[in-house]
N, C-alpha and C positions, 0 to 999 in steps of 0.2 A: 720803656717806653720804647720795641724794636723799630725804626722806620725800614720800608722797602728803598733800597738801593740800586743802581745798577751798575752802580762795581764792585769787581768780585774781589777785591784784598776787601772791603765796608762789612761785603755778605759774607767771606768769611769770617769777618770779627765779628759777625752779631748770631752767626752759628757755633762757634766758638763759646762767646760770652753765655749763650745759653747751655751748652753743653755744661761746660765749666760751673755755674751757678747751680746747675741739678743735681751735677755730681756737689757740691758741698751743700746743698742741700742733703741727701741720702748720707754722708761723714757725719755734718750734726746731726740728726735723727741719730743714730749708730750709739754712735757717745755719748746722746742723752738717754739713751733704752741703755747700755752699759751702764751710767753713773743711778740709773733707776736700780738695778739688777744688786748693785754691791751697797745701795745705798742699808740694804737692812742688814747689813754686817759689818755694822755703825760699832764701835769698843763698847760708845758710849748708850745704851743702853737706855739712858734715860732722858738723852737730850730728844727733842721733835723732829723729825725730819721733815722740811720743809721747799714744795719746788714750787718757785714762784716765776714763771716770765712776765713780764715788761718790755710792752713791741707797741711802739708810733703805728696808728694808722695809713700815718706818709710817709711809711719810710721806703724809698726811693730804690738804698741795693740791696735791703734782704726786704722783700715785702711778705707783709707780716699773713697774708693765708700760704706762701711757701716755709713759712719758720713758726712764727708761738702761737698760729690757731689747731697746726699742725703737731708740733713737739705738744700743748696744751695736754692735748687730751692721748698721746701717748703714757706718756708718764703719771700715774697712778695718782690720785688726788692733788694731782698740778695745780695751784691757780692763775689765772692771769689777767693782767691787768693789763687794756689796751688804751694809749693818753689818745688822745683825741685832735689831731692833724700834728700828731707829733713827726718827729724827720728821725732817720739812724743813727743820729748824735742824742737823742735825748736826756742823757746821761748829765753832757755838758750844755743846751739848752733849758732844759728842765729839771735841775740839778735841786732846785729845794723843794719840786713836787714829788719827786724820786726821791729823796732820802725821807721824806717825812714819809711815803707810805711804806717804803722800806722801813724804816725806826714800828710803825702803828701796826705790821705784821710780827714781827722780834720781839712787839709788846706783847699781842694778842698769842 
């Protein structure tokens, strides 16, 4: 969350951070679109194509609304798994649950 500051340096940092975040999201979405377009070109047509987005709804570094919610709508047939209360590092903090969910998707 950005806070107002009377410091010119702080204001500049916040503006730069917000612009950088927007650029990063745009770059990620472009990469996802590219991957989706290329996914139909697999050499093994018999392999299922699964796109799974995992995201914690308490991610303070990459907010879910600016990442997984958008990305899961862009990639055709994508699945989105939201982890309630999970932070940015959920693959470490919730590794057992994440691994269980990945295995369930693979097995199905």
